[in-house]
DSSP file (Angstrom, degrees, kcal/mol; ACC not computed):
  #  RESIDUE AA STRUCTURE BP1 BP2  ACC     N-H-->O    O-->H-N    N-H-->O    O-->H-N    TCO  KAPPA ALPHA  PHI   PSI    X-CA   Y-CA   Z-CA
    1    1 A M              0   0    0      0, 0.0     2,-0.4     0, 0.0     0, 0.0   0.000 360.0 360.0 360.0 126.5    0.0    0.0    0.0
    2    2 A Q        -     0   0    0      1,-0.0     2,-0.3     0, 0.0     0, 0.0  -0.645 360.0-142.7 -80.6 124.6    1.4    3.4   -1.1
    3    3 A R        -     0   0    0     -2,-0.4     3,-0.0     1,-0.0    -1,-0.0  -0.665  17.9-114.6 -88.5 144.4    1.4    6.0    1.7
    4    4 A E        -     0   0    0     -2,-0.3    -1,-0.0     1,-0.1     2,-0.0  -0.580  38.2-112.0 -71.5 138.2    0.6    9.6    1.0
    5    5 A P        -     0   0    0      0, 0.0     2,-0.5     0, 0.0    72,-0.2  -0.390  24.6-119.2 -71.9 151.9    3.6   11.8    1.7
    6    6 A H  E     +A   76   0A   0     70,-2.2    70,-2.7   147,-0.1     2,-0.4  -0.804  42.7 176.0 -87.6 129.4    3.4   14.2    4.5
    7    7 A E  E     +A   75   0A   0     -2,-0.5     2,-0.3    68,-0.2    68,-0.2  -0.990  13.5 164.1-138.0 147.1    3.8   17.8    3.2
    8    8 A E  E     -A   74   0A   0     66,-2.0    66,-3.1    -2,-0.4     2,-0.4  -0.972  18.4-155.2-155.3 154.1    3.6   21.3    4.7
    9    9 A A  E     -A   73   0A   0     -2,-0.3    64,-0.2    64,-0.2   138,-0.0  -0.998  10.6-163.0-128.9 128.5    4.7   24.8    3.6
   10   10 A L  E     -A   72   0A   0     62,-3.2    62,-3.0    -2,-0.4     3,-0.1  -0.961  14.0-137.5-117.0 123.0    5.4   27.5    6.1
   11   11 A P  E     -A   71   0A   0      0, 0.0    60,-0.2     0, 0.0   116,-0.1  -0.258  34.0 -89.9 -72.5 162.6    5.5   31.1    5.1
   12   12 A S        -     0   0    0     58,-1.4   116,-0.1    56,-0.3    59,-0.0  -0.394  47.9-115.7 -69.4 156.2    8.2   33.5    6.4
   13   13 A G     >  -     0   0    0    114,-1.7     4,-1.7    -3,-0.1     5,-0.2  -0.092  32.0 -86.7 -86.5-173.6    7.3   35.3    9.5
   14   14 A R  H  > S+     0   0    0      1,-0.2     4,-2.8     2,-0.2     5,-0.2   0.906 123.7  56.2 -62.4 -37.4    6.9   39.0   10.2
   15   15 A L  H  > S+     0   0    0      1,-0.2     4,-2.8     2,-0.2    -1,-0.2   0.934 107.9  46.7 -59.3 -44.8   10.6   39.6   10.8
   16   16 A M  H  > S+     0   0    0    111,-0.5     4,-2.1     2,-0.2    -1,-0.2   0.819 110.6  53.2 -67.0 -29.0   11.5   38.3    7.5
   17   17 A T  H  X S+     0   0    0     -4,-1.7     4,-2.3     2,-0.2    -2,-0.2   0.926 110.5  47.5 -67.6 -42.8    8.8   40.4    5.8
   18   18 A V  H  X S+     0   0    0     -4,-2.8     4,-2.9     1,-0.2    -2,-0.2   0.926 112.1  49.7 -57.7 -46.7   10.2   43.5    7.6
   19   19 A V  H  X S+     0   0    0     -4,-2.8     4,-2.2    -5,-0.2    -1,-0.2   0.914 110.4  50.6 -63.4 -42.0   13.7   42.6    6.5
   20   20 A G  H  X S+     0   0    0     -4,-2.1     4,-1.8     2,-0.2    -1,-0.2   0.908 112.0  46.6 -62.6 -46.1   12.6   42.1    2.9
   21   21 A I  H  X S+     0   0    0     -4,-2.3     4,-2.4     1,-0.2    -1,-0.2   0.896 110.7  53.4 -62.8 -41.0   10.8   45.5    2.8
   22   22 A A  H  X S+     0   0    0     -4,-2.9     4,-2.5     1,-0.2    -2,-0.2   0.879 105.3  54.2 -65.8 -35.1   13.9   47.1    4.4
   23   23 A L  H  X S+     0   0    0     -4,-2.2     4,-2.0     2,-0.2    -1,-0.2   0.925 109.5  47.7 -61.0 -42.4   16.1   45.7    1.6
   24   24 A I  H  X S+     0   0    0     -4,-1.8     4,-1.9     1,-0.2    -2,-0.2   0.900 111.8  50.2 -63.8 -40.9   13.8   47.2   -1.0
   25   25 A A  H  X S+     0   0    0     -4,-2.4     4,-2.5     2,-0.2    -2,-0.2   0.855 108.4  52.1 -64.0 -37.1   13.8   50.6    0.8
   26   26 A V  H  X S+     0   0    0     -4,-2.5     4,-2.6     2,-0.2    -1,-0.2   0.893 109.2  50.2 -64.2 -38.1   17.6   50.5    1.0
   27   27 A G  H  X S+     0   0    0     -4,-2.0     4,-1.1     2,-0.2    -2,-0.2   0.902 110.7  48.8 -66.1 -39.2   17.8   49.9   -2.7
   28   28 A I  H  X S+     0   0    0     -4,-1.9     4,-3.0     1,-0.2     3,-0.4   0.914 114.5  47.0 -65.3 -43.6   15.4   52.8   -3.4
   29   29 A G  H  X S+     0   0    0     -4,-2.5     4,-2.4     1,-0.2    -2,-0.2   0.858 105.5  57.8 -68.7 -33.3   17.5   55.0   -1.1
   30   30 A A  H  < S+     0   0    0     -4,-2.6    -1,-0.2     1,-0.2    -2,-0.2   0.790 116.1  36.9 -67.0 -25.9   20.8   54.0   -2.6
   31   31 A V  H  X S+     0   0    0     -4,-1.1     4,-0.8    -3,-0.4    -2,-0.2   0.842 117.0  50.1 -91.5 -37.3   19.4   55.2   -6.0
   32   32 A A  H  X S+     0   0    0     -4,-3.0     4,-1.5     1,-0.2     3,-0.4   0.908 103.8  59.4 -69.1 -41.0   17.5   58.3   -4.8
   33   33 A L  H >X S+     0   0    0     -4,-2.4     4,-1.9     1,-0.2     3,-0.6   0.922 106.4  43.8 -56.2 -53.0   20.4   59.7   -2.7
   34   34 A P  H 34 S+     0   0    0      0, 0.0    -1,-0.2     0, 0.0     5,-0.2   0.748 110.7  57.1 -70.1 -18.8   22.9   60.1   -5.5
   35   35 A L  H 3< S+     0   0    0     -4,-0.8    -2,-0.2    -3,-0.4    -3,-0.1   0.790 111.8  42.2 -75.6 -28.9   20.2   61.6   -7.8
   36   36 A T  H << S+     0   0    0     -4,-1.5    -1,-0.2    -3,-0.6    -3,-0.1   0.717 109.8  58.9 -90.9 -25.2   19.4   64.3   -5.3
   37   37 A V  S  < S-     0   0    0     -4,-1.9     2,-0.2    -5,-0.2    -1,-0.2  -0.922  86.6-131.1-110.3 114.2   23.0   65.2   -4.4
   38   38 A P        -     0   0    0      0, 0.0    -3,-0.1     0, 0.0     7,-0.1  -0.436  23.8-178.1 -68.1 133.3   25.1   66.3   -7.3
   39   39 A S        +     0   0    0      5,-0.2     6,-0.1    -5,-0.2    -4,-0.0   0.467  64.3  53.9-109.9 -10.5   28.4   64.5   -7.4
   40   40 A S  S >  S-     0   0    0      4,-0.1     3,-1.8     1,-0.1     5,-0.0  -0.875  92.7-105.3-126.1 158.0   29.9   66.2  -10.5
   41   41 A P  T 3  S+     0   0    0      0, 0.0    -1,-0.1     0, 0.0     0, 0.0   0.844 122.2  47.4 -52.8 -35.4   30.4   69.9  -11.4
   42   42 A G  T 3  S-     0   0    0      2,-0.1     3,-0.1     1,-0.0     0, 0.0   0.614 109.5-124.0 -79.5 -10.9   27.5   69.7  -13.8
   43   43 A G    <   +     0   0    0     -3,-1.8     2,-0.3     1,-0.3    -1,-0.0   0.671  68.4 126.6  74.7  18.6   25.3   68.0  -11.3
   44   44 A R        -     0   0    0     -6,-0.1     2,-0.5     0, 0.0    -1,-0.3  -0.768  61.4-120.1-108.4 156.3   24.6   65.1  -13.6
   45   45 A V        -     0   0    0     -2,-0.3   -10,-0.0    -3,-0.1     5,-0.0  -0.798  32.5-126.8 -89.6 127.6   25.0   61.4  -13.0
   46   46 A G     >  -     0   0    0     -2,-0.5     4,-2.4     1,-0.1     5,-0.2  -0.261  20.5-108.8 -71.8 162.2   27.4   59.7  -15.3
   47   47 A A  H  > S+     0   0    0      1,-0.2     4,-1.9     2,-0.2     5,-0.2   0.892 119.2  51.5 -58.6 -41.2   26.5   56.6  -17.4
   48   48 A G  H  > S+     0   0    0      1,-0.2     4,-1.8     2,-0.2    -1,-0.2   0.887 111.2  47.2 -64.9 -37.8   28.7   54.4  -15.3
   49   49 A N  H  > S+     0   0    0      1,-0.2     4,-2.8     2,-0.2    -1,-0.2   0.866 109.5  53.9 -66.0 -38.4   27.1   55.6  -12.1
   50   50 A A  H  X S+     0   0    0     -4,-2.4     4,-2.3     2,-0.2    -2,-0.2   0.869 107.0  51.0 -66.5 -34.3   23.6   55.2  -13.6
   51   51 A V  H  X S+     0   0    0     -4,-1.9     4,-2.6     2,-0.2    -1,-0.2   0.956 112.5  46.7 -68.2 -48.9   24.4   51.5  -14.4
   52   52 A G  H  X S+     0   0    0     -4,-1.8     4,-2.3     1,-0.2    -2,-0.2   0.914 112.9  50.6 -59.6 -43.8   25.6   51.0  -10.8
   53   53 A L  H  X S+     0   0    0     -4,-2.8     4,-2.4     1,-0.2    -1,-0.2   0.931 112.1  45.4 -62.5 -47.1   22.5   52.7   -9.4
   54   54 A V  H  X S+     0   0    0     -4,-2.3     4,-2.3     1,-0.2    -1,-0.2   0.884 112.8  51.7 -64.5 -38.9   20.1   50.6  -11.5
   55   55 A G  H  X S+     0   0    0     -4,-2.6     4,-2.7     2,-0.2    -2,-0.2   0.884 109.9  49.7 -61.9 -42.7   22.1   47.4  -10.6
   56   56 A T  H  X S+     0   0    0     -4,-2.3     4,-2.6     1,-0.2     5,-0.3   0.914 111.2  47.7 -64.2 -44.4   21.8   48.3   -6.9
   57   57 A L  H  X S+     0   0    0     -4,-2.4     4,-1.9    -5,-0.2    -2,-0.2   0.911 114.4  46.4 -69.0 -38.9   18.1   48.9   -7.1
   58   58 A V  H  X S+     0   0    0     -4,-2.3     4,-2.9     2,-0.2     5,-0.3   0.961 113.8  49.2 -68.0 -46.5   17.4   45.6   -9.1
   59   59 A L  H  X S+     0   0    0     -4,-2.7     4,-2.4     1,-0.2     5,-0.2   0.935 114.5  42.1 -60.3 -45.5   19.5   43.5   -6.8
   60   60 A T  H  X S+     0   0    0     -4,-2.6     4,-2.1     1,-0.2    -1,-0.2   0.836 115.0  51.0 -74.4 -27.2   18.1   44.8   -3.6
   61   61 A T  H  X S+     0   0    0     -4,-1.9     4,-3.0    -5,-0.3     5,-0.3   0.942 110.8  47.1 -67.4 -44.6   14.6   44.6   -4.9
   62   62 A V  H  X S+     0   0    0     -4,-2.9     4,-2.4     1,-0.2    -2,-0.2   0.921 116.6  46.3 -65.3 -42.9   14.9   41.0   -6.2
   63   63 A L  H  X S+     0   0    0     -4,-2.4     4,-2.5    -5,-0.3    -1,-0.2   0.918 112.4  49.7 -61.9 -44.8   16.5   40.0   -2.8
   64   64 A G  H  X S+     0   0    0     -4,-2.1     4,-2.3    -5,-0.2    -2,-0.2   0.928 112.4  45.7 -67.4 -42.6   13.8   41.9   -0.8
   65   65 A I  H  X S+     0   0    0     -4,-3.0     4,-2.3     1,-0.2    -1,-0.2   0.914 112.4  53.8 -67.0 -38.3   11.0   40.2   -2.7
   66   66 A G  H  < S+     0   0    0     -4,-2.4     4,-0.3    -5,-0.3    -2,-0.2   0.914 110.1  45.7 -57.9 -42.2   12.7   36.9   -2.4
   67   67 A V  H >< S+     0   0    0     -4,-2.5     3,-1.0     1,-0.2    -1,-0.2   0.910 112.7  50.0 -65.5 -43.9   12.9   37.3    1.4
   68   68 A V  H 3< S+     0   0    0     -4,-2.3   -56,-0.3     1,-0.2    -2,-0.2   0.879 116.7  42.2 -59.8 -38.5    9.3   38.5    1.7
   69   69 A R  T 3< S+     0   0    0     -4,-2.3    -1,-0.2    -5,-0.2    -2,-0.2   0.347  85.7 134.3 -96.9   6.8    8.1   35.5   -0.4
   70   70 A M    <   -     0   0    0     -3,-1.0   -58,-1.4    -4,-0.3     2,-0.3  -0.321  30.8-177.1 -61.3 132.7   10.4   32.9    1.3
   71   71 A R  E     -AB  11  85A   0     14,-3.1    14,-2.2   -60,-0.2     2,-0.5  -0.968  23.4-138.4-131.1 151.8    8.7   29.6    2.3
   72   72 A L  E     -AB  10  84A   0    -62,-3.0   -62,-3.2    -2,-0.3     2,-0.5  -0.938  21.1-164.5-108.1 126.6    9.9   26.5    4.0
   73   73 A H  E     -AB   9  83A   0     10,-2.7    10,-2.5    -2,-0.5     2,-0.4  -0.941   4.9-171.0-113.8 129.7    8.6   23.2    2.5
   74   74 A V  E     +AB   8  82A   0    -66,-3.1   -66,-2.0    -2,-0.5     2,-0.4  -0.989   8.4 174.0-121.4 128.5    8.8   19.9    4.3
   75   75 A R  E     -AB   7  81A   0      6,-2.7     6,-3.2    -2,-0.4     2,-0.5  -0.998   8.9-171.4-136.4 132.4    8.0   16.6    2.6
   76   76 A I  E     +AB   6  80A   0    -70,-2.7   -70,-2.2    -2,-0.4     4,-0.2  -0.969  36.1 114.4-124.7 115.4    8.3   13.1    3.9
   77   77 A D  S    S-     0   0    0      2,-2.0     3,-0.1    -2,-0.5   -73,-0.0   0.044  97.9 -19.9-136.0 -99.5    7.9   10.1    1.8
   78   78 A D  S    S+     0   0    0      1,-0.1    17,-1.2    -2,-0.1     2,-0.3   0.633 140.0  27.7 -85.0 -13.8   10.9    7.8    1.2
   79   79 A V  E    S- C   0  94A   0     15,-0.2    -2,-2.0    16,-0.1     2,-0.7  -0.941  84.3-113.8-138.2 156.5   13.2   10.7    2.2
   80   80 A L  E     -BC  76  93A   0     13,-2.7    13,-2.7    -2,-0.3     2,-0.5  -0.877  38.6-171.4 -88.8 116.8   12.9   13.8    4.4
   81   81 A E  E     -BC  75  92A   0     -6,-3.2    -6,-2.7    -2,-0.7     2,-0.4  -0.968  10.4-176.2-119.2 126.1   13.1   16.8    2.1
   82   82 A V  E     +BC  74  91A   0      9,-2.3     9,-2.9    -2,-0.5     2,-0.3  -0.990  11.0 178.1-120.2 126.4   13.4   20.3    3.4
   83   83 A R  E     -BC  73  90A   0    -10,-2.5   -10,-2.7    -2,-0.4     2,-0.5  -0.928  21.4-155.5-126.9 146.8   13.4   23.1    0.8
   84   84 A V  E   > -BC  72  89A   0      5,-2.0     5,-0.8    -2,-0.3   -12,-0.2  -0.987  34.0-132.5-120.6 120.2   13.5   26.9    1.1
   85   85 A T  E   5S+B   71   0A   0    -14,-2.2   -14,-3.1    -2,-0.5     3,-0.1  -0.852  78.7  22.1-114.4 151.2   11.9   28.7   -1.9
   86   86 A P  T   5S+     0   0    0      0, 0.0    -1,-0.2     0, 0.0     2,-0.1  -0.969 118.3  68.8 -87.1  10.3   12.4   30.9   -3.9
   87   87 A F  T   5S-     0   0    0    -21,-0.2    -3,-0.2     1,-0.1     0, 0.0  -0.359  91.5-112.8 -81.7 169.5   16.1   30.3   -3.0
   88   88 A W  T   5 +     0   0    0     -3,-0.1     2,-0.4    -5,-0.1    -3,-0.1  -0.048  66.2 131.8-100.8  32.2   17.8   27.1   -4.0
   89   89 A Y  E   < +C   84   0A   0     -5,-0.8    -5,-2.0     2,-0.0     2,-0.3  -0.719  24.6 158.9 -84.3 133.4   18.4   25.4   -0.6
   90   90 A R  E     -C   83   0A   0     -2,-0.4     2,-0.4    -7,-0.2    -7,-0.2  -0.938  19.6-171.5-152.5 133.3   17.4   21.8   -0.5
   91   91 A R  E     -C   82   0A   0     -9,-2.9    -9,-2.3    -2,-0.3     2,-0.5  -0.986   2.7-171.0-127.7 125.4   18.3   19.0    1.8
   92   92 A R  E     -C   81   0A   0     -2,-0.4   -11,-0.2   -11,-0.2    -2,-0.0  -0.967   5.0-176.6-117.3 127.2   17.2   15.3    1.2
   93   93 A I  E     -C   80   0A   0    -13,-2.7   -13,-2.7    -2,-0.5     5,-0.1  -0.972  25.5-128.3-125.0 118.0   17.9   12.8    3.9
   94   94 A P  E >   -C   79   0A   0      0, 0.0     3,-1.9     0, 0.0     4,-0.4  -0.344  24.1-123.5 -62.8 144.4   17.1    9.2    3.4
   95   95 A L  G >  S+     0   0    0    -17,-1.2     3,-1.1     1,-0.3    68,-0.5   0.774 108.2  62.4 -61.3 -28.6   15.0    7.9    6.3
   96   96 A D  G 3  S+     0   0    0      1,-0.2    -1,-0.3    66,-0.1   -17,-0.1   0.633  98.7  57.1 -77.8 -10.4   17.4    5.1    7.2
   97   97 A R  G <  S+     0   0    0     -3,-1.9    41,-3.4    40,-0.1     2,-0.6   0.534  80.8 103.9 -90.8  -8.0   20.1    7.8    8.0
   98   98 A I  E <   +D  137   0B   0     -3,-1.1    65,-0.9    -4,-0.4    39,-0.2  -0.656  44.1 179.4 -80.4 117.8   17.9    9.5   10.6
   99   99 A A  E     -     0   0B   0     37,-3.0     2,-0.3    -2,-0.6    38,-0.2   0.854  67.2  -8.5 -85.2 -39.3   19.2    8.6   14.0
  100  100 A S  E     -D  136   0B   0     36,-1.4    36,-2.4    65,-0.2     2,-0.3  -0.995  50.8-164.6-153.7 157.5   16.6   10.7   16.0
  101  101 A A  E     +D  135   0B   0     63,-1.7    34,-0.2    -2,-0.3    57,-0.0  -0.921  19.2 170.6-146.2 121.7   13.9   13.2   15.5
  102  102 A T  E     -D  134   0B   0     32,-2.2    32,-2.7    -2,-0.3     2,-0.1  -0.984  33.2-113.2-135.2 138.8   12.5   15.3   18.4
  103  103 A P  E     +D  133   0B   0      0, 0.0     2,-0.3     0, 0.0    30,-0.3  -0.396  42.2 169.6 -65.5 146.3   10.2   18.3   18.7
  104  104 A M  E     -D  132   0B   0     28,-2.6    28,-2.7    -2,-0.1     2,-0.6  -0.974  39.4-106.1-149.8 166.0   11.7   21.5   20.0
  105  105 A E  E     -D  131   0B   0     -2,-0.3     2,-0.5    26,-0.2     5,-0.0  -0.860  38.7-150.8 -93.0 123.8   11.1   25.2   20.4
  106  106 A M  E     +D  130   0B   0     24,-3.5    24,-2.5    -2,-0.6     2,-0.3  -0.839  23.4 162.7-104.6 132.5   13.1   27.2   17.9
  107  107 A T     >  -     0   0    0     -2,-0.5     4,-0.8    22,-0.2     3,-0.4  -0.906  51.8-106.5-134.4 164.7   14.3   30.7   18.5
  108  108 A A  H  >>S+     0   0    0     -2,-0.3     5,-1.4     1,-0.2     4,-0.9   0.841 117.7  57.7 -62.6 -30.6   16.9   32.9   17.0
  109  109 A L  H  45S+     0   0    0      1,-0.2    -1,-0.2     2,-0.2     3,-0.1   0.875 112.2  35.6 -71.0 -31.9   19.1   32.3   20.0
  110  110 A N  H  45S+     0   0    0     -3,-0.4    -1,-0.2     1,-0.2    -2,-0.2   0.448 120.4  51.0 -97.9   4.4   19.3   28.5   19.9
  111  111 A S  H  <5S-     0   0    0     -4,-0.8    -2,-0.2    -3,-0.3    13,-0.2   0.421 111.6-110.4-112.1  -5.9   19.3   28.5   16.0
  112  112 A G  T  <5S-     0   0    0     -4,-0.9     2,-0.2    -3,-0.1    -3,-0.2   0.597  75.6 -50.4  81.6  12.1   22.1   31.0   15.4
  113  113 A G  S   <S-     0   0    0     -5,-1.4     2,-0.3    -6,-0.3     4,-0.1  -0.672  83.1 -47.5 118.5-177.4   19.8   33.6   14.0
  114  114 A W  S    S+     0   0    0     -2,-0.2     2,-0.3     2,-0.1    13,-0.2  -0.675  98.4  31.0 -97.9 154.6   17.1   33.7   11.4
  115  115 A G  E    S-E  126   0B   0     11,-3.9    11,-2.4    -2,-0.3     2,-0.6  -0.710 114.4 -24.5 104.8-157.8   17.5   32.2    7.8
  116  116 A I  E    S-E  125   0B   0     -2,-0.3     2,-0.4     9,-0.2     9,-0.2  -0.851  75.0-173.5 -93.7 119.0   19.6   29.3    6.9
  117  117 A R  E     -E  124   0B   0      7,-3.4     7,-2.6    -2,-0.6     2,-0.7  -0.939  27.4-143.1-124.1 136.9   22.3   28.9    9.5
  118  118 A L  E     -E  123   0B   0     -2,-0.4     5,-0.2     5,-0.2    -2,-0.0  -0.861  32.0-179.7 -88.9 119.2   25.3   26.7    9.8
  119  119 A I  E >   -E  122   0B   0      3,-2.1     3,-1.9    -2,-0.7    23,-0.1  -0.780  43.6 -95.4-116.3 166.3   25.6   25.9   13.5
  120  120 A P  T 3  S+     0   0    0      0, 0.0     3,-0.1     0, 0.0    -1,-0.0   0.799 124.3  42.0 -53.4 -31.3   28.2   23.8   15.3
  121  121 A S  T 3  S-     0   0    0     20,-0.1    21,-2.4     1,-0.0     2,-0.3   0.546 128.6 -74.2 -92.9  -5.4   26.1   20.7   15.1
  122  122 A G  E <  S-Ef 119 142B   0     -3,-1.9    -3,-2.1    19,-0.3     2,-0.3  -0.896  76.6 -21.4 159.6-125.5   24.7   21.1   11.6
  123  123 A T  E     -Ef 118 143B   0     19,-2.5    21,-2.7    -2,-0.3     2,-0.4  -0.960  41.1-165.8-127.5 144.1   22.2   23.3    9.9
  124  124 A A  E     -Ef 117 144B   0     -7,-2.6    -7,-3.4    -2,-0.3     2,-0.5  -0.975   3.3-163.7-124.6 140.1   19.2   25.3   11.3
  125  125 A I  E     +Ef 116 145B   0     19,-2.0    21,-1.2    -2,-0.4     2,-0.4  -0.962  18.8 166.9-125.8 114.9   16.4   26.8    9.1
  126  126 A L  E     +E  115   0B   0    -11,-2.4   -11,-3.9    -2,-0.5     3,-0.1  -0.969  18.8 160.1-131.4 114.2   14.4   29.5   11.0
  127  127 A L  S    S-     0   0    0     -2,-0.4  -114,-1.7     1,-0.4  -111,-0.5   0.529  80.6  -1.5-103.7 -11.2   12.0   31.9    9.3
  128  128 A D  S    S-     0   0    0   -116,-0.1    -1,-0.4  -113,-0.1   -22,-0.1  -0.919  86.0 -90.5-169.7 148.0   10.1   32.8   12.5
  129  129 A N  S    S+     0   0    0     -2,-0.3   -22,-0.2    -3,-0.1   -24,-0.0  -0.339  75.8  83.0 -62.0 146.4   10.2   31.7   16.1
  130  130 A G  E    S-D  106   0B   0    -24,-2.5   -24,-3.5    -2,-0.0    18,-0.1  -0.962  75.4 -14.7 152.1-164.3    8.1   28.7   17.1
  131  131 A P  E     +D  105   0B   0      0, 0.0    16,-1.7     0, 0.0     2,-0.3  -0.359  62.9 152.7 -70.4 150.4    7.8   25.0   17.2
  132  132 A G  E     -DG 104 146B   0    -28,-2.7   -28,-2.6    14,-0.3     2,-0.4  -0.885  36.8-100.9-157.6-172.1   10.2   22.9   15.2
  133  133 A V  E     -DG 103 145B   0     12,-2.5    12,-2.0    -2,-0.3     2,-0.5  -0.967  13.8-151.7-129.5 142.7   12.1   19.6   14.8
  134  134 A H  E     -DG 102 144B   0    -32,-2.7   -32,-2.2    -2,-0.4     2,-0.5  -0.967  18.5-170.7-112.0 115.9   15.6   18.6   15.6
  135  135 A V  E     -DG 101 143B   0      8,-2.6     8,-2.5    -2,-0.5     2,-0.5  -0.934  10.6-154.6-113.6 124.4   16.8   15.8   13.4
  136  136 A T  E     -DG 100 142B   0    -36,-2.4   -37,-3.0    -2,-0.5   -36,-1.4  -0.851  12.2-155.7-102.3 127.7   20.0   14.0   14.0
  137  137 A V  E >> S-DG  98 141B   0      4,-3.8     3,-2.0    -2,-0.5     4,-1.3  -0.874  71.8 -12.7-107.7 125.2   21.6   12.4   10.8
  138  138 A D  T 34 S-     0   0    0    -41,-3.4    -1,-0.2    -2,-0.5   -40,-0.1   0.716 118.4 -72.1  58.2  22.3   24.0    9.4   11.1
  139  139 A G  T 34 S+     0   0    0    -42,-0.3    -1,-0.3     2,-0.2     3,-0.1   0.543 129.6  53.2  73.1   9.0   24.3   10.1   14.8
  140  140 A K  T <4 S+     0   0    0     -3,-2.0     2,-0.2     1,-0.3    -2,-0.2   0.592  86.8  61.6-135.3 -59.6   26.3   13.2   14.4
  141  141 A R  E  <  - G   0 137B   0     -4,-1.3    -4,-3.8    -5,-0.1     2,-0.3  -0.516  65.4-151.0 -79.7 145.4   25.1   16.0   12.1
  142  142 A A  E     -fG 122 136B   0    -21,-2.4   -19,-2.5    -6,-0.2     2,-0.4  -0.857  14.2-162.5-121.7 153.4   21.8   17.8   12.9
  143  143 A L  E     -fG 123 135B   0     -8,-2.5    -8,-2.6    -2,-0.3     2,-0.4  -0.974  12.1-173.3-132.5 116.0   19.1   19.5   10.8
  144  144 A R  E     +fG 124 134B   0    -21,-2.7   -19,-2.0    -2,-0.4     2,-0.3  -0.915  11.8 168.0-108.7 133.3   16.8   21.8   12.7
  145  145 A F  E     -fG 125 133B   0    -12,-2.0   -12,-2.5    -2,-0.4     2,-0.3  -0.998  33.6-115.2-147.1 151.0   13.8   23.3   10.9
  146  146 A R  E     + G   0 132B   0    -21,-1.2     2,-0.3    -2,-0.3   -14,-0.3  -0.633  38.4 166.8 -84.5 141.6   10.7   25.2   11.9
  147  147 A C        -     0   0    0    -16,-1.7   -74,-0.0    -2,-0.3    -2,-0.0  -0.954  43.5-118.8-148.2 163.6    7.2   23.5   11.2
  148  148 A S  S    S+     0   0    0     -2,-0.3    -1,-0.1     1,-0.3   -16,-0.1   0.854 106.6  21.2 -76.1 -33.3    3.7   24.1   12.3
  149  149 A D    >>  -     0   0    0      1,-0.1     4,-1.7   -18,-0.1     3,-0.6  -0.736  62.4-179.8-139.7  87.7    3.2   20.8   14.0
  150  150 A P  H 3> S+     0   0    0      0, 0.0     4,-2.3     0, 0.0     5,-0.2   0.799  83.3  58.5 -56.7 -34.1    6.4   19.1   15.2
  151  151 A D  H 3> S+     0   0    0      2,-0.2     4,-2.5     1,-0.2     5,-0.1   0.877 105.4  49.0 -63.8 -39.2    4.6   16.1   16.6
  152  152 A T  H <> S+     0   0    0     -3,-0.6     4,-2.5     2,-0.2    -1,-0.2   0.905 110.6  50.7 -65.5 -42.9    3.0   15.3   13.3
  153  153 A V  H  X S+     0   0    0     -4,-1.7     4,-1.9     2,-0.2    -2,-0.2   0.897 112.2  46.0 -62.7 -43.0    6.3   15.5   11.5
  154  154 A V  H  X S+     0   0    0     -4,-2.3     4,-2.5     2,-0.2    -2,-0.2   0.919 113.1  50.0 -66.2 -42.3    8.0   13.2   14.0
  155  155 A A  H  X S+     0   0    0     -4,-2.5     4,-2.7     1,-0.2    -2,-0.2   0.887 109.3  52.0 -61.5 -38.9    5.0   10.8   13.8
  156  156 A A  H  X S+     0   0    0     -4,-2.5     4,-1.1     2,-0.2    -2,-0.2   0.910 111.3  48.2 -65.0 -42.4    5.2   10.9    9.9
  157  157 A L  H  <>S+     0   0    0     -4,-1.9     5,-2.6     1,-0.2     3,-0.3   0.908 113.0  47.0 -64.2 -43.5    8.9   10.0   10.1
  158  158 A E  H ><5S+     0   0    0     -4,-2.5     3,-1.5     1,-0.2    -2,-0.2   0.883 107.6  56.1 -65.7 -39.4    8.3    7.2   12.6
  159  159 A A  H 3<5S+     0   0    0     -4,-2.7    -1,-0.2     1,-0.3    -2,-0.2   0.755 106.9  51.4 -66.6 -22.9    5.4    5.8   10.5
  160  160 A R  T 3<5S-     0   0    0     -4,-1.1    -1,-0.3    -3,-0.3    -2,-0.2   0.250 127.8 -94.9 -99.5  14.2    7.7    5.5    7.5
  161  161 A G  T < 5S+     0   0    0     -3,-1.5    -3,-0.2     1,-0.3     2,-0.1   0.475  75.6 141.4  95.6   4.1   10.4    3.6    9.4
  162  162 A A      < -     0   0    0     -5,-2.6     2,-0.6    -6,-0.2    -1,-0.3  -0.486  56.9-115.8 -74.8 147.4   12.8    6.4   10.5
  163  163 A S        +     0   0    0    -65,-0.9    -1,-0.1   -68,-0.5    -5,-0.1  -0.783  41.0 170.8 -83.6 121.0   14.2    6.0   14.0
  164  164 A V              0   0    0     -2,-0.6   -63,-1.7   -64,-0.2    -1,-0.1   0.536 360.0 360.0-115.3  -9.8   12.9    9.0   16.0
  165  165 A R              0   0    0    -65,-0.2   -65,-0.2   -66,-0.1    -1,-0.1   0.467 360.0 360.0-122.1 360.0   13.8    8.5   19.6
């Protein structure tokens, strides 16, 4: 009998939304300031400067929109897959490599900050404070990620044969 995979997608939290909007505002400010303050004797912005200004605006706007639209996707079928979109982070862990999985409360303090973080024991993915899961892989490296219902994630891992305790 084929089991339906467990899936969930968690949007970025308020903090990430504020960070994304701030990135867009910084980009607009980086373009607006040189346009209002003349830097050359004629008061004009040169072609090279204009290209740099447009590049700054485009880069900060794209990054800002990416941070605002960031989502954490968790899928459990024959592997545990954790993805962060629209960025290209993806981690796939075969269930037989999972040594343990336990619910935990995730904060910026115990996760090394917000975002995708390399911590001494492995990797932490935190888009907002709240409940999460701590997965130990091969008995040494860890993956911590935020989810809406960690008990359901742990139960889904256990139901598919992963060692969770």
